[in-house]
PATORDREN-456131 format. One record per residue (C-alpha): x, y, z; residue number from 1; residue in three letters. Coordinates in Angstrom, 3 decimals, always signed. Each point is the difference from the previous one (the first is absolute). Layout:
BEGIN
R       xx       yy       zz  nr rest
R        X        Y        Z NUM  ALA
...
//
This chain:
BEGIN
R       xx       yy       zz  nr rest
R  -95.402  -27.552  -58.667   1  MET
R   +3.550   +0.023   +0.376   2  SER
R   +3.060   +0.366   -2.506   3  ASN
R   -0.321   -3.497   -0.049   4  SER
R   -3.443   -0.834   +0.861   5  ALA
R   -1.915   -3.333   +0.253   6  PRO
R   -2.077   -1.499   -2.343   7  ALA
R   -2.850   +0.548   +3.240   8  ASP
R   +0.981   +3.084   +1.255   9  ASP
R   -3.600   +2.227   +0.633  10  PRO
R   -0.099   +2.763   -2.337  11  PRO
R   +0.244   +3.699   +0.224  12  LEU
R   -3.489   +1.849   +0.387  13  ALA
R   +0.305   +3.056   -1.653  14  ARG
R   +0.167   +2.388   +3.286  15  ALA
R   +3.899   -1.531   +0.232  16  ALA
R   +1.183   +1.402   -3.406  17  TYR
R   +0.117   +4.177   +0.881  18  PRO
R   +0.081   +0.983   -4.014  19  HIS
R   -2.658   -0.944   -1.848  20  ILE
R   -0.092   +0.451   -4.161  21  LEU
R   -3.146   +0.209   -1.786  22  ALA
R   +0.419   -2.033   -3.637  23  ILE
R   -2.952   -0.457   -2.482  24  PRO
R   -0.061   -4.076   -1.583  25  THR
R   -0.035   +0.379   -3.590  26  ARG
R   -1.568   -2.297   -2.955  27  TRP
R   +3.063   -1.239   -0.923  28  MET
R   +0.539   -1.543   +3.357  29  ASP
R   -1.639   -2.943   +0.166  30  ASN
R   +0.020   -2.755   -1.410  31  ASP
R   -1.906   -2.978   -1.513  32  SER
R   -1.115   -0.776   +3.422  33  TYR
R   -1.887   +3.588   +0.389  34  GLY
R   +2.170   +1.057   +2.374  35  HIS
R   +3.621   +2.060   +0.978  36  VAL
R   +2.401   -2.004   -1.812  37  ASN
R   +2.748   -0.849   +3.230  38  ASN
R   +3.167   +1.822   -2.292  39  VAL
R   -2.106   +3.178   +0.671  40  THR
R   +0.145   -0.162   +3.421  41  TYR
R   +3.839   +0.542   -0.241  42  TYR
R   -0.765   +2.502   -1.805  43  SER
R   -1.960   +1.409   +2.596  44  TYR
R   +2.426   +0.012   +2.471  45  PHE
R   +2.432   +1.306   -2.819  46  ASP
R   -1.487   +3.149   +0.239  47  THR
R   -1.389   +0.599   +3.130  48  ALA
R   +3.858   -0.204   +0.814  49  VAL
R   +1.179   +2.264   -2.372  50  ASN
R   -2.443   +2.642   +0.251  51  GLU
R   +0.717   +0.320   +3.580  52  HIS
R   +3.406   +0.357   -1.310  53  LEU
R   -0.146   +2.586   -2.250  54  ILE
R   -3.081   +1.928   +1.188  55  ARG
R   +1.721   +0.064   +3.981  56  ALA
R   +3.914   -0.912   -1.115  57  GLY
R   +0.234   +2.072   -3.198  58  GLY
R   +1.575   -3.122   -1.571  59  LEU
R   +1.284   +0.353   -3.815  60  ASP
R   -0.854   -2.491   -1.558  61  ILE
R   +1.819   +1.063   -3.434  62  ARG
R   +3.121   +1.127   +1.520  63  ALA
R   +0.595   -0.081   +3.328  64  GLY
R   +3.025   -1.188   +0.921  65  PRO
R   -1.087   -2.790   +2.833  66  ALA
R   -2.601   -2.448   -1.224  67  VAL
R   -1.970   -2.456   +1.706  68  GLY
R   +0.023   -3.675   -1.295  69  LEU
R   -2.407   -2.669   +0.773  70  VAL
R   +1.827   -2.778   +1.863  71  VAL
R   -3.162   -1.893   +1.367  72  GLU
R   -3.936   +0.094   -0.472  73  THR
R   -2.323   -2.411   +1.801  74  ARG
R   -4.128   +0.272   -0.362  75  CYS
R   -2.223   -2.438   +1.865  76  ARG
R   -3.555   -0.012   -1.554  77  PHE
R   -3.082   +0.563   +2.404  78  HIS
R   -2.855   +1.142   -1.927  79  GLN
R   -0.832   +0.838   -4.008  80  SER
R   -0.076   +2.961   -1.460  81  LEU
R   -1.781   +1.236   -2.848  82  THR
R   -0.184   +2.854   -2.646  83  PHE
R   -1.940   +2.514   +0.360  84  PRO
R   +1.219   +1.125   +3.709  85  GLU
R   +1.794   +1.514   +1.940  86  ILE
R   +2.403   -1.276   +2.498  87  VAL
R   +2.507   +1.332   +2.797  88  ASP
R   +3.491   -0.858   -0.364  89  VAL
R   +1.775   +0.024   +4.144  90  GLY
R   +3.540   +0.702   +0.459  91  LEU
R   +2.387   +0.134   +2.583  92  ARG
R   +3.437   -0.697   +0.486  93  VAL
R   +0.748   -3.328   +2.426  94  ALA
R   +3.727   +0.876   -0.708  95  ARG
R   +1.688   +2.840   -0.789  96  LEU
R   +4.533   -0.551   +0.153  97  GLY
R   +2.722   +1.532   -1.853  98  THR
R   -0.594   -0.748   -3.350  99  SER
R   -3.352   -2.512   +0.313 100  ALA
R   -3.765   -0.022   -0.083 101  VAL
R   -2.078   -2.257   +1.017 102  THR
R   -3.483   +1.319   -0.499 103  TYR
R   -3.874   -1.452   +1.156 104  HIS
R   -2.578   +0.048   -2.428 105  ILE
R   -3.303   -0.692   +0.596 106  GLY
R   -2.412   +0.827   -3.127 107  ILE
R   -3.746   +0.156   +1.469 108  PHE
R   -3.880   +0.293   -1.849 109  HIS
R   -0.958   +3.978   +0.850 110  ARG
R   -1.584   -0.537   +3.450 111  GLY
R   +1.494   -2.919   +1.051 112  ASP
R   +2.214   -0.475   +3.345 113  ASP
R   +0.846   -3.916   -1.143 114  ALA
R   +2.344   -0.181   -3.063 115  PRO
R   -0.682   -1.004   -3.776 116  ALA
R   +3.466   -0.941   +0.322 117  ALA
R   +3.635   +0.677   +2.143 118  THR
R   +3.707   -0.107   -1.203 119  GLY
R   +3.320   +0.968   +0.355 120  LEU
R   +2.332   +1.802   -2.163 121  PHE
R   +3.915   +0.855   +0.311 122  VAL
R   +1.614   +3.093   -1.340 123  HIS
R   +4.251   +0.124   -0.242 124  VAL
R   +1.540   +3.923   -0.184 125  TRP
R   +2.791   -0.085   -2.953 126  VAL
R   +1.597   +2.384   -2.286 127  ASP
R   -1.693   +0.311   -2.965 128  ARG
R   +3.824   -0.433   -1.382 129  ALA
R   +1.405   -2.345   +1.166 130  THR
R   -2.638   -1.960   +1.142 131  GLN
R   +1.601   -0.466   +3.581 132  ARG
R   -2.216   +0.158   +3.060 133  PRO
R   +0.203   +3.770   +1.760 134  LEU
R   -1.455   +1.371   +3.071 135  PRO
R   -4.651   +0.352   -0.258 136  VAL
R   +1.024   +3.980   -1.086 137  PRO
R   -0.960   +2.851   +3.410 138  PRO
R   -3.279   +0.794   -2.172 139  ARG
R   -1.015   -3.183   -0.653 140  ILE
R   +0.230   -1.166   +3.697 141  ARG
R   -1.518   +3.194   +1.454 142  ALA
R   -3.376   -1.322   -2.101 143  ALA
R   +0.215   -3.140   +0.761 144  LEU
R   +1.203   -0.058   +4.072 145  ALA
R   -4.075   +0.965   +0.669 146  PRO
R   -0.996   -2.667   -1.188 147  LEU
R   +2.091   -2.612   +1.977 148  VAL
R   -1.714   -2.145   +2.020 149  VAL
R   +2.120   -0.275   +3.366 150  GLU
R   +0.024   -4.117   +0.225 151  GLY
R   -0.888   -1.514   -3.298 152  ALA
R   +2.752   -0.508   -0.926 153  ALA
//
């Protein structure tokens, strides 16, 4: 999946994602059709990205001077998820720019190599007070650098 991945790009396997976060599905995630509702996949994206930024990058979501604003998201659905199960959310960085970060995300059934969903998530880092773009904070950049996959953009 590139930054502007055409719909016919094959989905990436689990091994393409250097960071994996296990997330349990919840009863409330299901819709009336008996599977996880499509909007919940975006919640899993947000959870995987922000868990990594908080844990590995020291992101202070309440008072830090810099915040990452989501400016674009996309999701392609390949298989249904259900409750109860634990899904593995894979995270990789396709582009680590001056003020923007493009993530590729894969959601996997536990133990599967083929994704149930794949997505794109873009952060632009801004000053909390002015909302003006600023460089990705150094500690965040250091936390994301190991997730950068060459040639992914």
